[in-house]
N, C-alpha and C positions, 0 to 999 in steps of 0.2 A: 614820872621821869618822861623825859625827852624824848620821842625819837631821831635819829639825824635823819637826814633829809632822801639820804643814797639807801640807808633799807628799807622803804616804802615804797610797796609794788612785791618786793620776795614772799612772803607770806602765800602770797596770792599765786605769784609764776613755780613755786614748792606744789601747794595743791594741787596745780595743773598739768606740774612732774606725776603725782601719784596717780589722778587723775586716768593720764596718759597707757601709761603705764596697770594701773589695773586695766582697763581694754584689749589694751598688746595681749594682757595674760588669761583677760577675758577669751577674745577671740583665738587663740595659740589655743585655750578648754576645750573652748565648743569642737574643733577643726577639731584635736586627740580624741575626743570622746565620738566623733565620725569614725573616723579612719580607724580606734578598734570597735566599734560597733560596724564596721565592713565587713573590717580583718574578722570577728568570732563569728559573723551571721558568713561570713566563705570558709571560713575552717568547718562551721559545724557543716558546711552544706559539701564541707573535703570531704568530712566521715561520716556522714553519711553513703555517696557514693564507694569512700570506701566499704563500708557495712557493706553495701549488693553488692562490692566485688567476690567478699571475705562469702556470705552467702551462694550467691553462682559458684565458689569451686568444692559447695561443703552438698548445692548442688547436681552439681558436675562427679562429683562417687559416689550418690546412690544411680543415679542413670548409667555409672558402669558395672552398681552394685547388678542391675536390673540386665546389663547386656552386654557384660563386659566384651566388644568388639571383636572380630577376627576378618580375615578374607571372605568367605564365606556372607558373613553381613553387609561388605562392602557391596558385593556381586547383587545380594538379593534387596541391598536398599532398606539395611533394617539396622541403620547405625543409631548408636545412642544420640540423645539430643536435650536438651533443656530448654525447653518452650518460653521462649519469653512475653508468650500471652498469659497462660498458666503461673510463669511466676511474678508476673507482673501483678496478681488479683494478692498475692502474698501480702504487698505492702499498701499502706493508706497514702494517698495519690498528692492532698494534702498534708503528711508527712517529706514523702519523696515523689512530688514533683514530675512529670514527663522528662526527658533530660531534651535539650535544644536541639541535641542533633542524633541521627540509631536507638537505641533502642534502652531499655534501661538497667537489661543485662545481656549481654553476649558471653557465651561459652563456646570455647573450641579443644579439641581433642587430637593430640599429636604422636605417631609413635616417638620414645625413646629415643628409636638403634643406637641404643647404649650412651648415649648419651645424657648424663648426671646435671647438664650445667642447663643445655637451653632443648629445646625441641627438636629434635632430632629431622637433620636433612640428608636422605636417600639419594642413593646416583643420581643426576642428572636434576638437583636440586632442586630435590619431590616431596615435597613436604606429604606423612603418611594419615593420613586420618582417621588412621584401624592399629589394635595389635598385629602389623606388621610382621615382625623378626619373632614373636610368638614366648615373650620373657616376663609376660605378663608386666609387665609395665609401662604406664603410658602417661602422659602428660593432659594438663588440664590450664588452660587459659582463659580466665574469666575477665573483665572490663566491663564497669556498675559508673553510674551514669544517672546524676538528678539532676534539677532545672542545667547551671551553668559550666558544673561541676566531673571531674569521671575517677576512677581509681582502676588498677588494673594489677594481677594477682597471678601468681602460674607455682604450679609447682606436681614436682615427679608422685605420680600415687602406680603402689604395689597391692597387686589382687593377692587376698590368701583363702581359699578353694576348700569343699568339705568333702570328703570323700561320701558318696550318697552308700555306697555296699548291700544292695543288691540282693539280694542270691538272684544269681541268672537260671536261667535254668526248669523255670517253673512256673507251669499255665498257674496252675492256681492252683488257690491257698483258705483255708476256711479250718475256721476253728467244731462247727458243727459240722451235720451232713449235705455232701453230695448227692443230688436228686436228678436222675439222667435220663429224657424222655425220647431220644435220639430215633426222628425215624427212615424206614430204606436203609442205606447203605451208607448215607453223609453222617462220619464220625461229629459228636456232638464235643470233646476239645477234639483240636489238630495239633501241626506244623506248619505257620507258614516258612514258606522255605527261605534263608535254604537251613534252619535249625532242622536234627534228624532226629532229637529227643528231649522231652523234658518231663516232668514227674508232677504229680496232686496231689496234695498231703489235705487231708479230713480229720477229723477224732475217725483213730481206727478202733476206740474203746467202747464205742455207740455201742448204747444198748438199741437204739431203733434198726441199726442195718450193718454188717458186716464192715469191718474196715470202717465205718462210715460212711459206703456208698452204696444208693438203691436206686440198680438200672434197669432198666427192661429187655433186654436181653436184646438188642440193638444191635449193632454198631459206631457202638457211645466211643469207642477212645477209637483215636489214628495207631498203625502202627510208631512204635518209637517213644507214645506218653507210657509215662508207670505213674503206677498207681501205691503210694506211702510208700517214695522212696525217702530211705536214711527216715527211719521212724524213730518219735519223742521229738523231732525240727517244731520249733512254736513261731507263734506268729512269730515275734520278736528276733526270734533265727531271719528268719521271709524276708521281713521289710521289717528295720531295725528302730530303734524308739524314735535314737537319737536324730534319724535320718524322716519321722516324720514330726519330731519336733520342729527342725529344718526345713520345711516345708511350707513346715502353716503359717512361723517367722517368715518364711518368704514369701508367702500370697497374703497373710498382715504387708509388711510393708511394700508390697504393688501393689494393692486397693485389688487384691483379689482375693478375701476372704469374707465369706456370705453371708447371713445370719440363713435364707431363706433361700432353695431355687428362685420363687419369683422372683429376690432382689439385684441377681446376673442380671448385670443386663446385654444385649443379643452380643455385643462386640468383645468384652469379656474375655469369650469362649475363643473369639479366631488374634488377638494380642498379646506380647510377646507379655512375660514372662506367661507358658502355657500352664500356669496353675491353676484352678480351685478348688479353691476349702468351700464346704456347705459342710456348717455346724447342727443343723437338727432339717430334719422334714425332707430326706430322702429327695434324692431323685429320677424325674419319670423323663425318659430321653426323646419324649417324641415331643416338650413343651424346649429341648436343648434343640438351636440353629444351627444348623452345616454350615461348616467351616473351611470344608476343602473339598476335591472330588475324584475318589482315587483311581489306580490303574485301569480299571472297568467303568469310567465311569457313572459312580454313582455317588450321589453323595454321600458323604463323612464326616462323623465331628472328627476334626485332628486328622495327617496325613500318615506315612511309611515316613514321611523324611522330615514332617516337624511333627512330631505327637506329642499326644500332655500329659498331665499329671489329675487324676479326679480324686479328691480324698473328699469323703462323707462323713463326718465324723461322727454322726446322730442319725439311722434311718437309712432302707433300702435303694438300692439303685434294682429301679423297672422297664425295662422293654418289650414290651406285649403291641401282638398285632399290625409289628410294623416293623418295614429294613433298614436301620438305622445303624449306622458300624462307628467304634470307639476306635483311635487308633493310641491306644496309650498304656498308661498303668493308673487300675479304677484301684482303690484302698476302701476298706468300707466297714465301718464297725459296727454296722449291720446286717446284714445280708443281702439278697442279689436273683431277681426273678425270670433268665430271658426267654422267649416264645420267638415263633412265627423261622423268622430273617438276620432278629438280631444278632452281635458279634462285636467282641473286643478283639481287636489284636494287640495280640502284646501278652497283660498280665493281669488280673483276680485276683487282687487277695482280702477274702472278706471272712470277719468275725463270728456272722453267728449264715446257719444255712446256705444253700444255695443249687439254685431249680431251674437247671436248661431241657428246655426246650428247641425243641424242630432240632436244624440243623446249622451245623462249624458255628455251634453258640460263643467258643472260646478255643482261638485259636494261637496257640505260641508264639510271638513273633523278639529271635535275636536282634535283630538291627535296631530294634524299637530300643527293648531293653538296654542293649550295649551304648543310645543314643541318650535316651534315662537318665540313666547309671554313672555317667559321668561327674568326675567333677566338680562342685557348683559353689558360684564366688560366692563366700560364705564373710566375706566385708572386703573396703576400699580404702586401705592406708593411706597416708603419709611415707613416704621416703624421708628418714630424719637428714634435713640441709638443702631441701629440697626449693622448702615457700622463698619468694622471695615477693618483691612489689619491682614492677616497671612502670618506666616511663606508661600512659593509657591510650 
């Protein structure tokens, strides 16, 4: 077949056109792939920032659970916070690099002032960073950032409380025998002002001592102290098992549950919440650091205005040959031995025998019981339909 002269080169032109088209498609594919990879990386970084912000919201709830803030916390400078450094340690830097500006996490707390849409603005356009209106609701605003991306979420939360139900008006309770060895006219069990009456419960059926009390004839009890009032009252009636379980859980959640006394860091006694739980081995108060100074200028463990709760699940409390005052509630599955000037101001509950020697070993303190017996935060939960993502 003879090819016509005007058709010569047409195939070459067609090939050149196809090659050009393929080149354009290849370039477009490279660009598209690069864009997809960039967008995917950006999306992954944005997702990480969002996850950090969500984690900050959870951390904010945990902080409010430990310390739901009021005006006293504001005045004392003990408002809850989420420490960026501690929070940073929970995220691998290679996967969650530091942001180009700011911290990995920033968490703020604001009062709601009755507003379920936005963090409340009080009169004078001032935001309160504590529960100023005392309605048990607060906003948490959490901003998370990693690399070049950031995300911010907010939610209104409310606290769920637990009623402690510790029996008031009880200076000392023991399922065993109470032995008192007072000296002179100083009562071993007394009353801190303004209390005017309190009870002591012992094993009234003990074969060792009548009514579960072995005294030495001295002024063992101050006037107003009654022995075995409401006979038949058990340990659970004075200090409910539900309350004990709640306090143990609270201590575990706050990192205040320890195997032995030797495991307790010194600052644990002075930091919030003032709850210490020791699993076994007992407590010797000579190894407990002083945290406050009482009205008489004496170093103490805790104070009347800021008392604590000490729980020993296995073992005794001993305070021998020293001046040591504990302000709060002491709960012992074991027993107690206090000598000399050792004191408990508040209340002592013990499963086993209690021996008190010296002067004013236990002083019932109504103010401390009222302080520690108030409803506690059981949990902090989101108010429905208040969570939202906002501009970072």
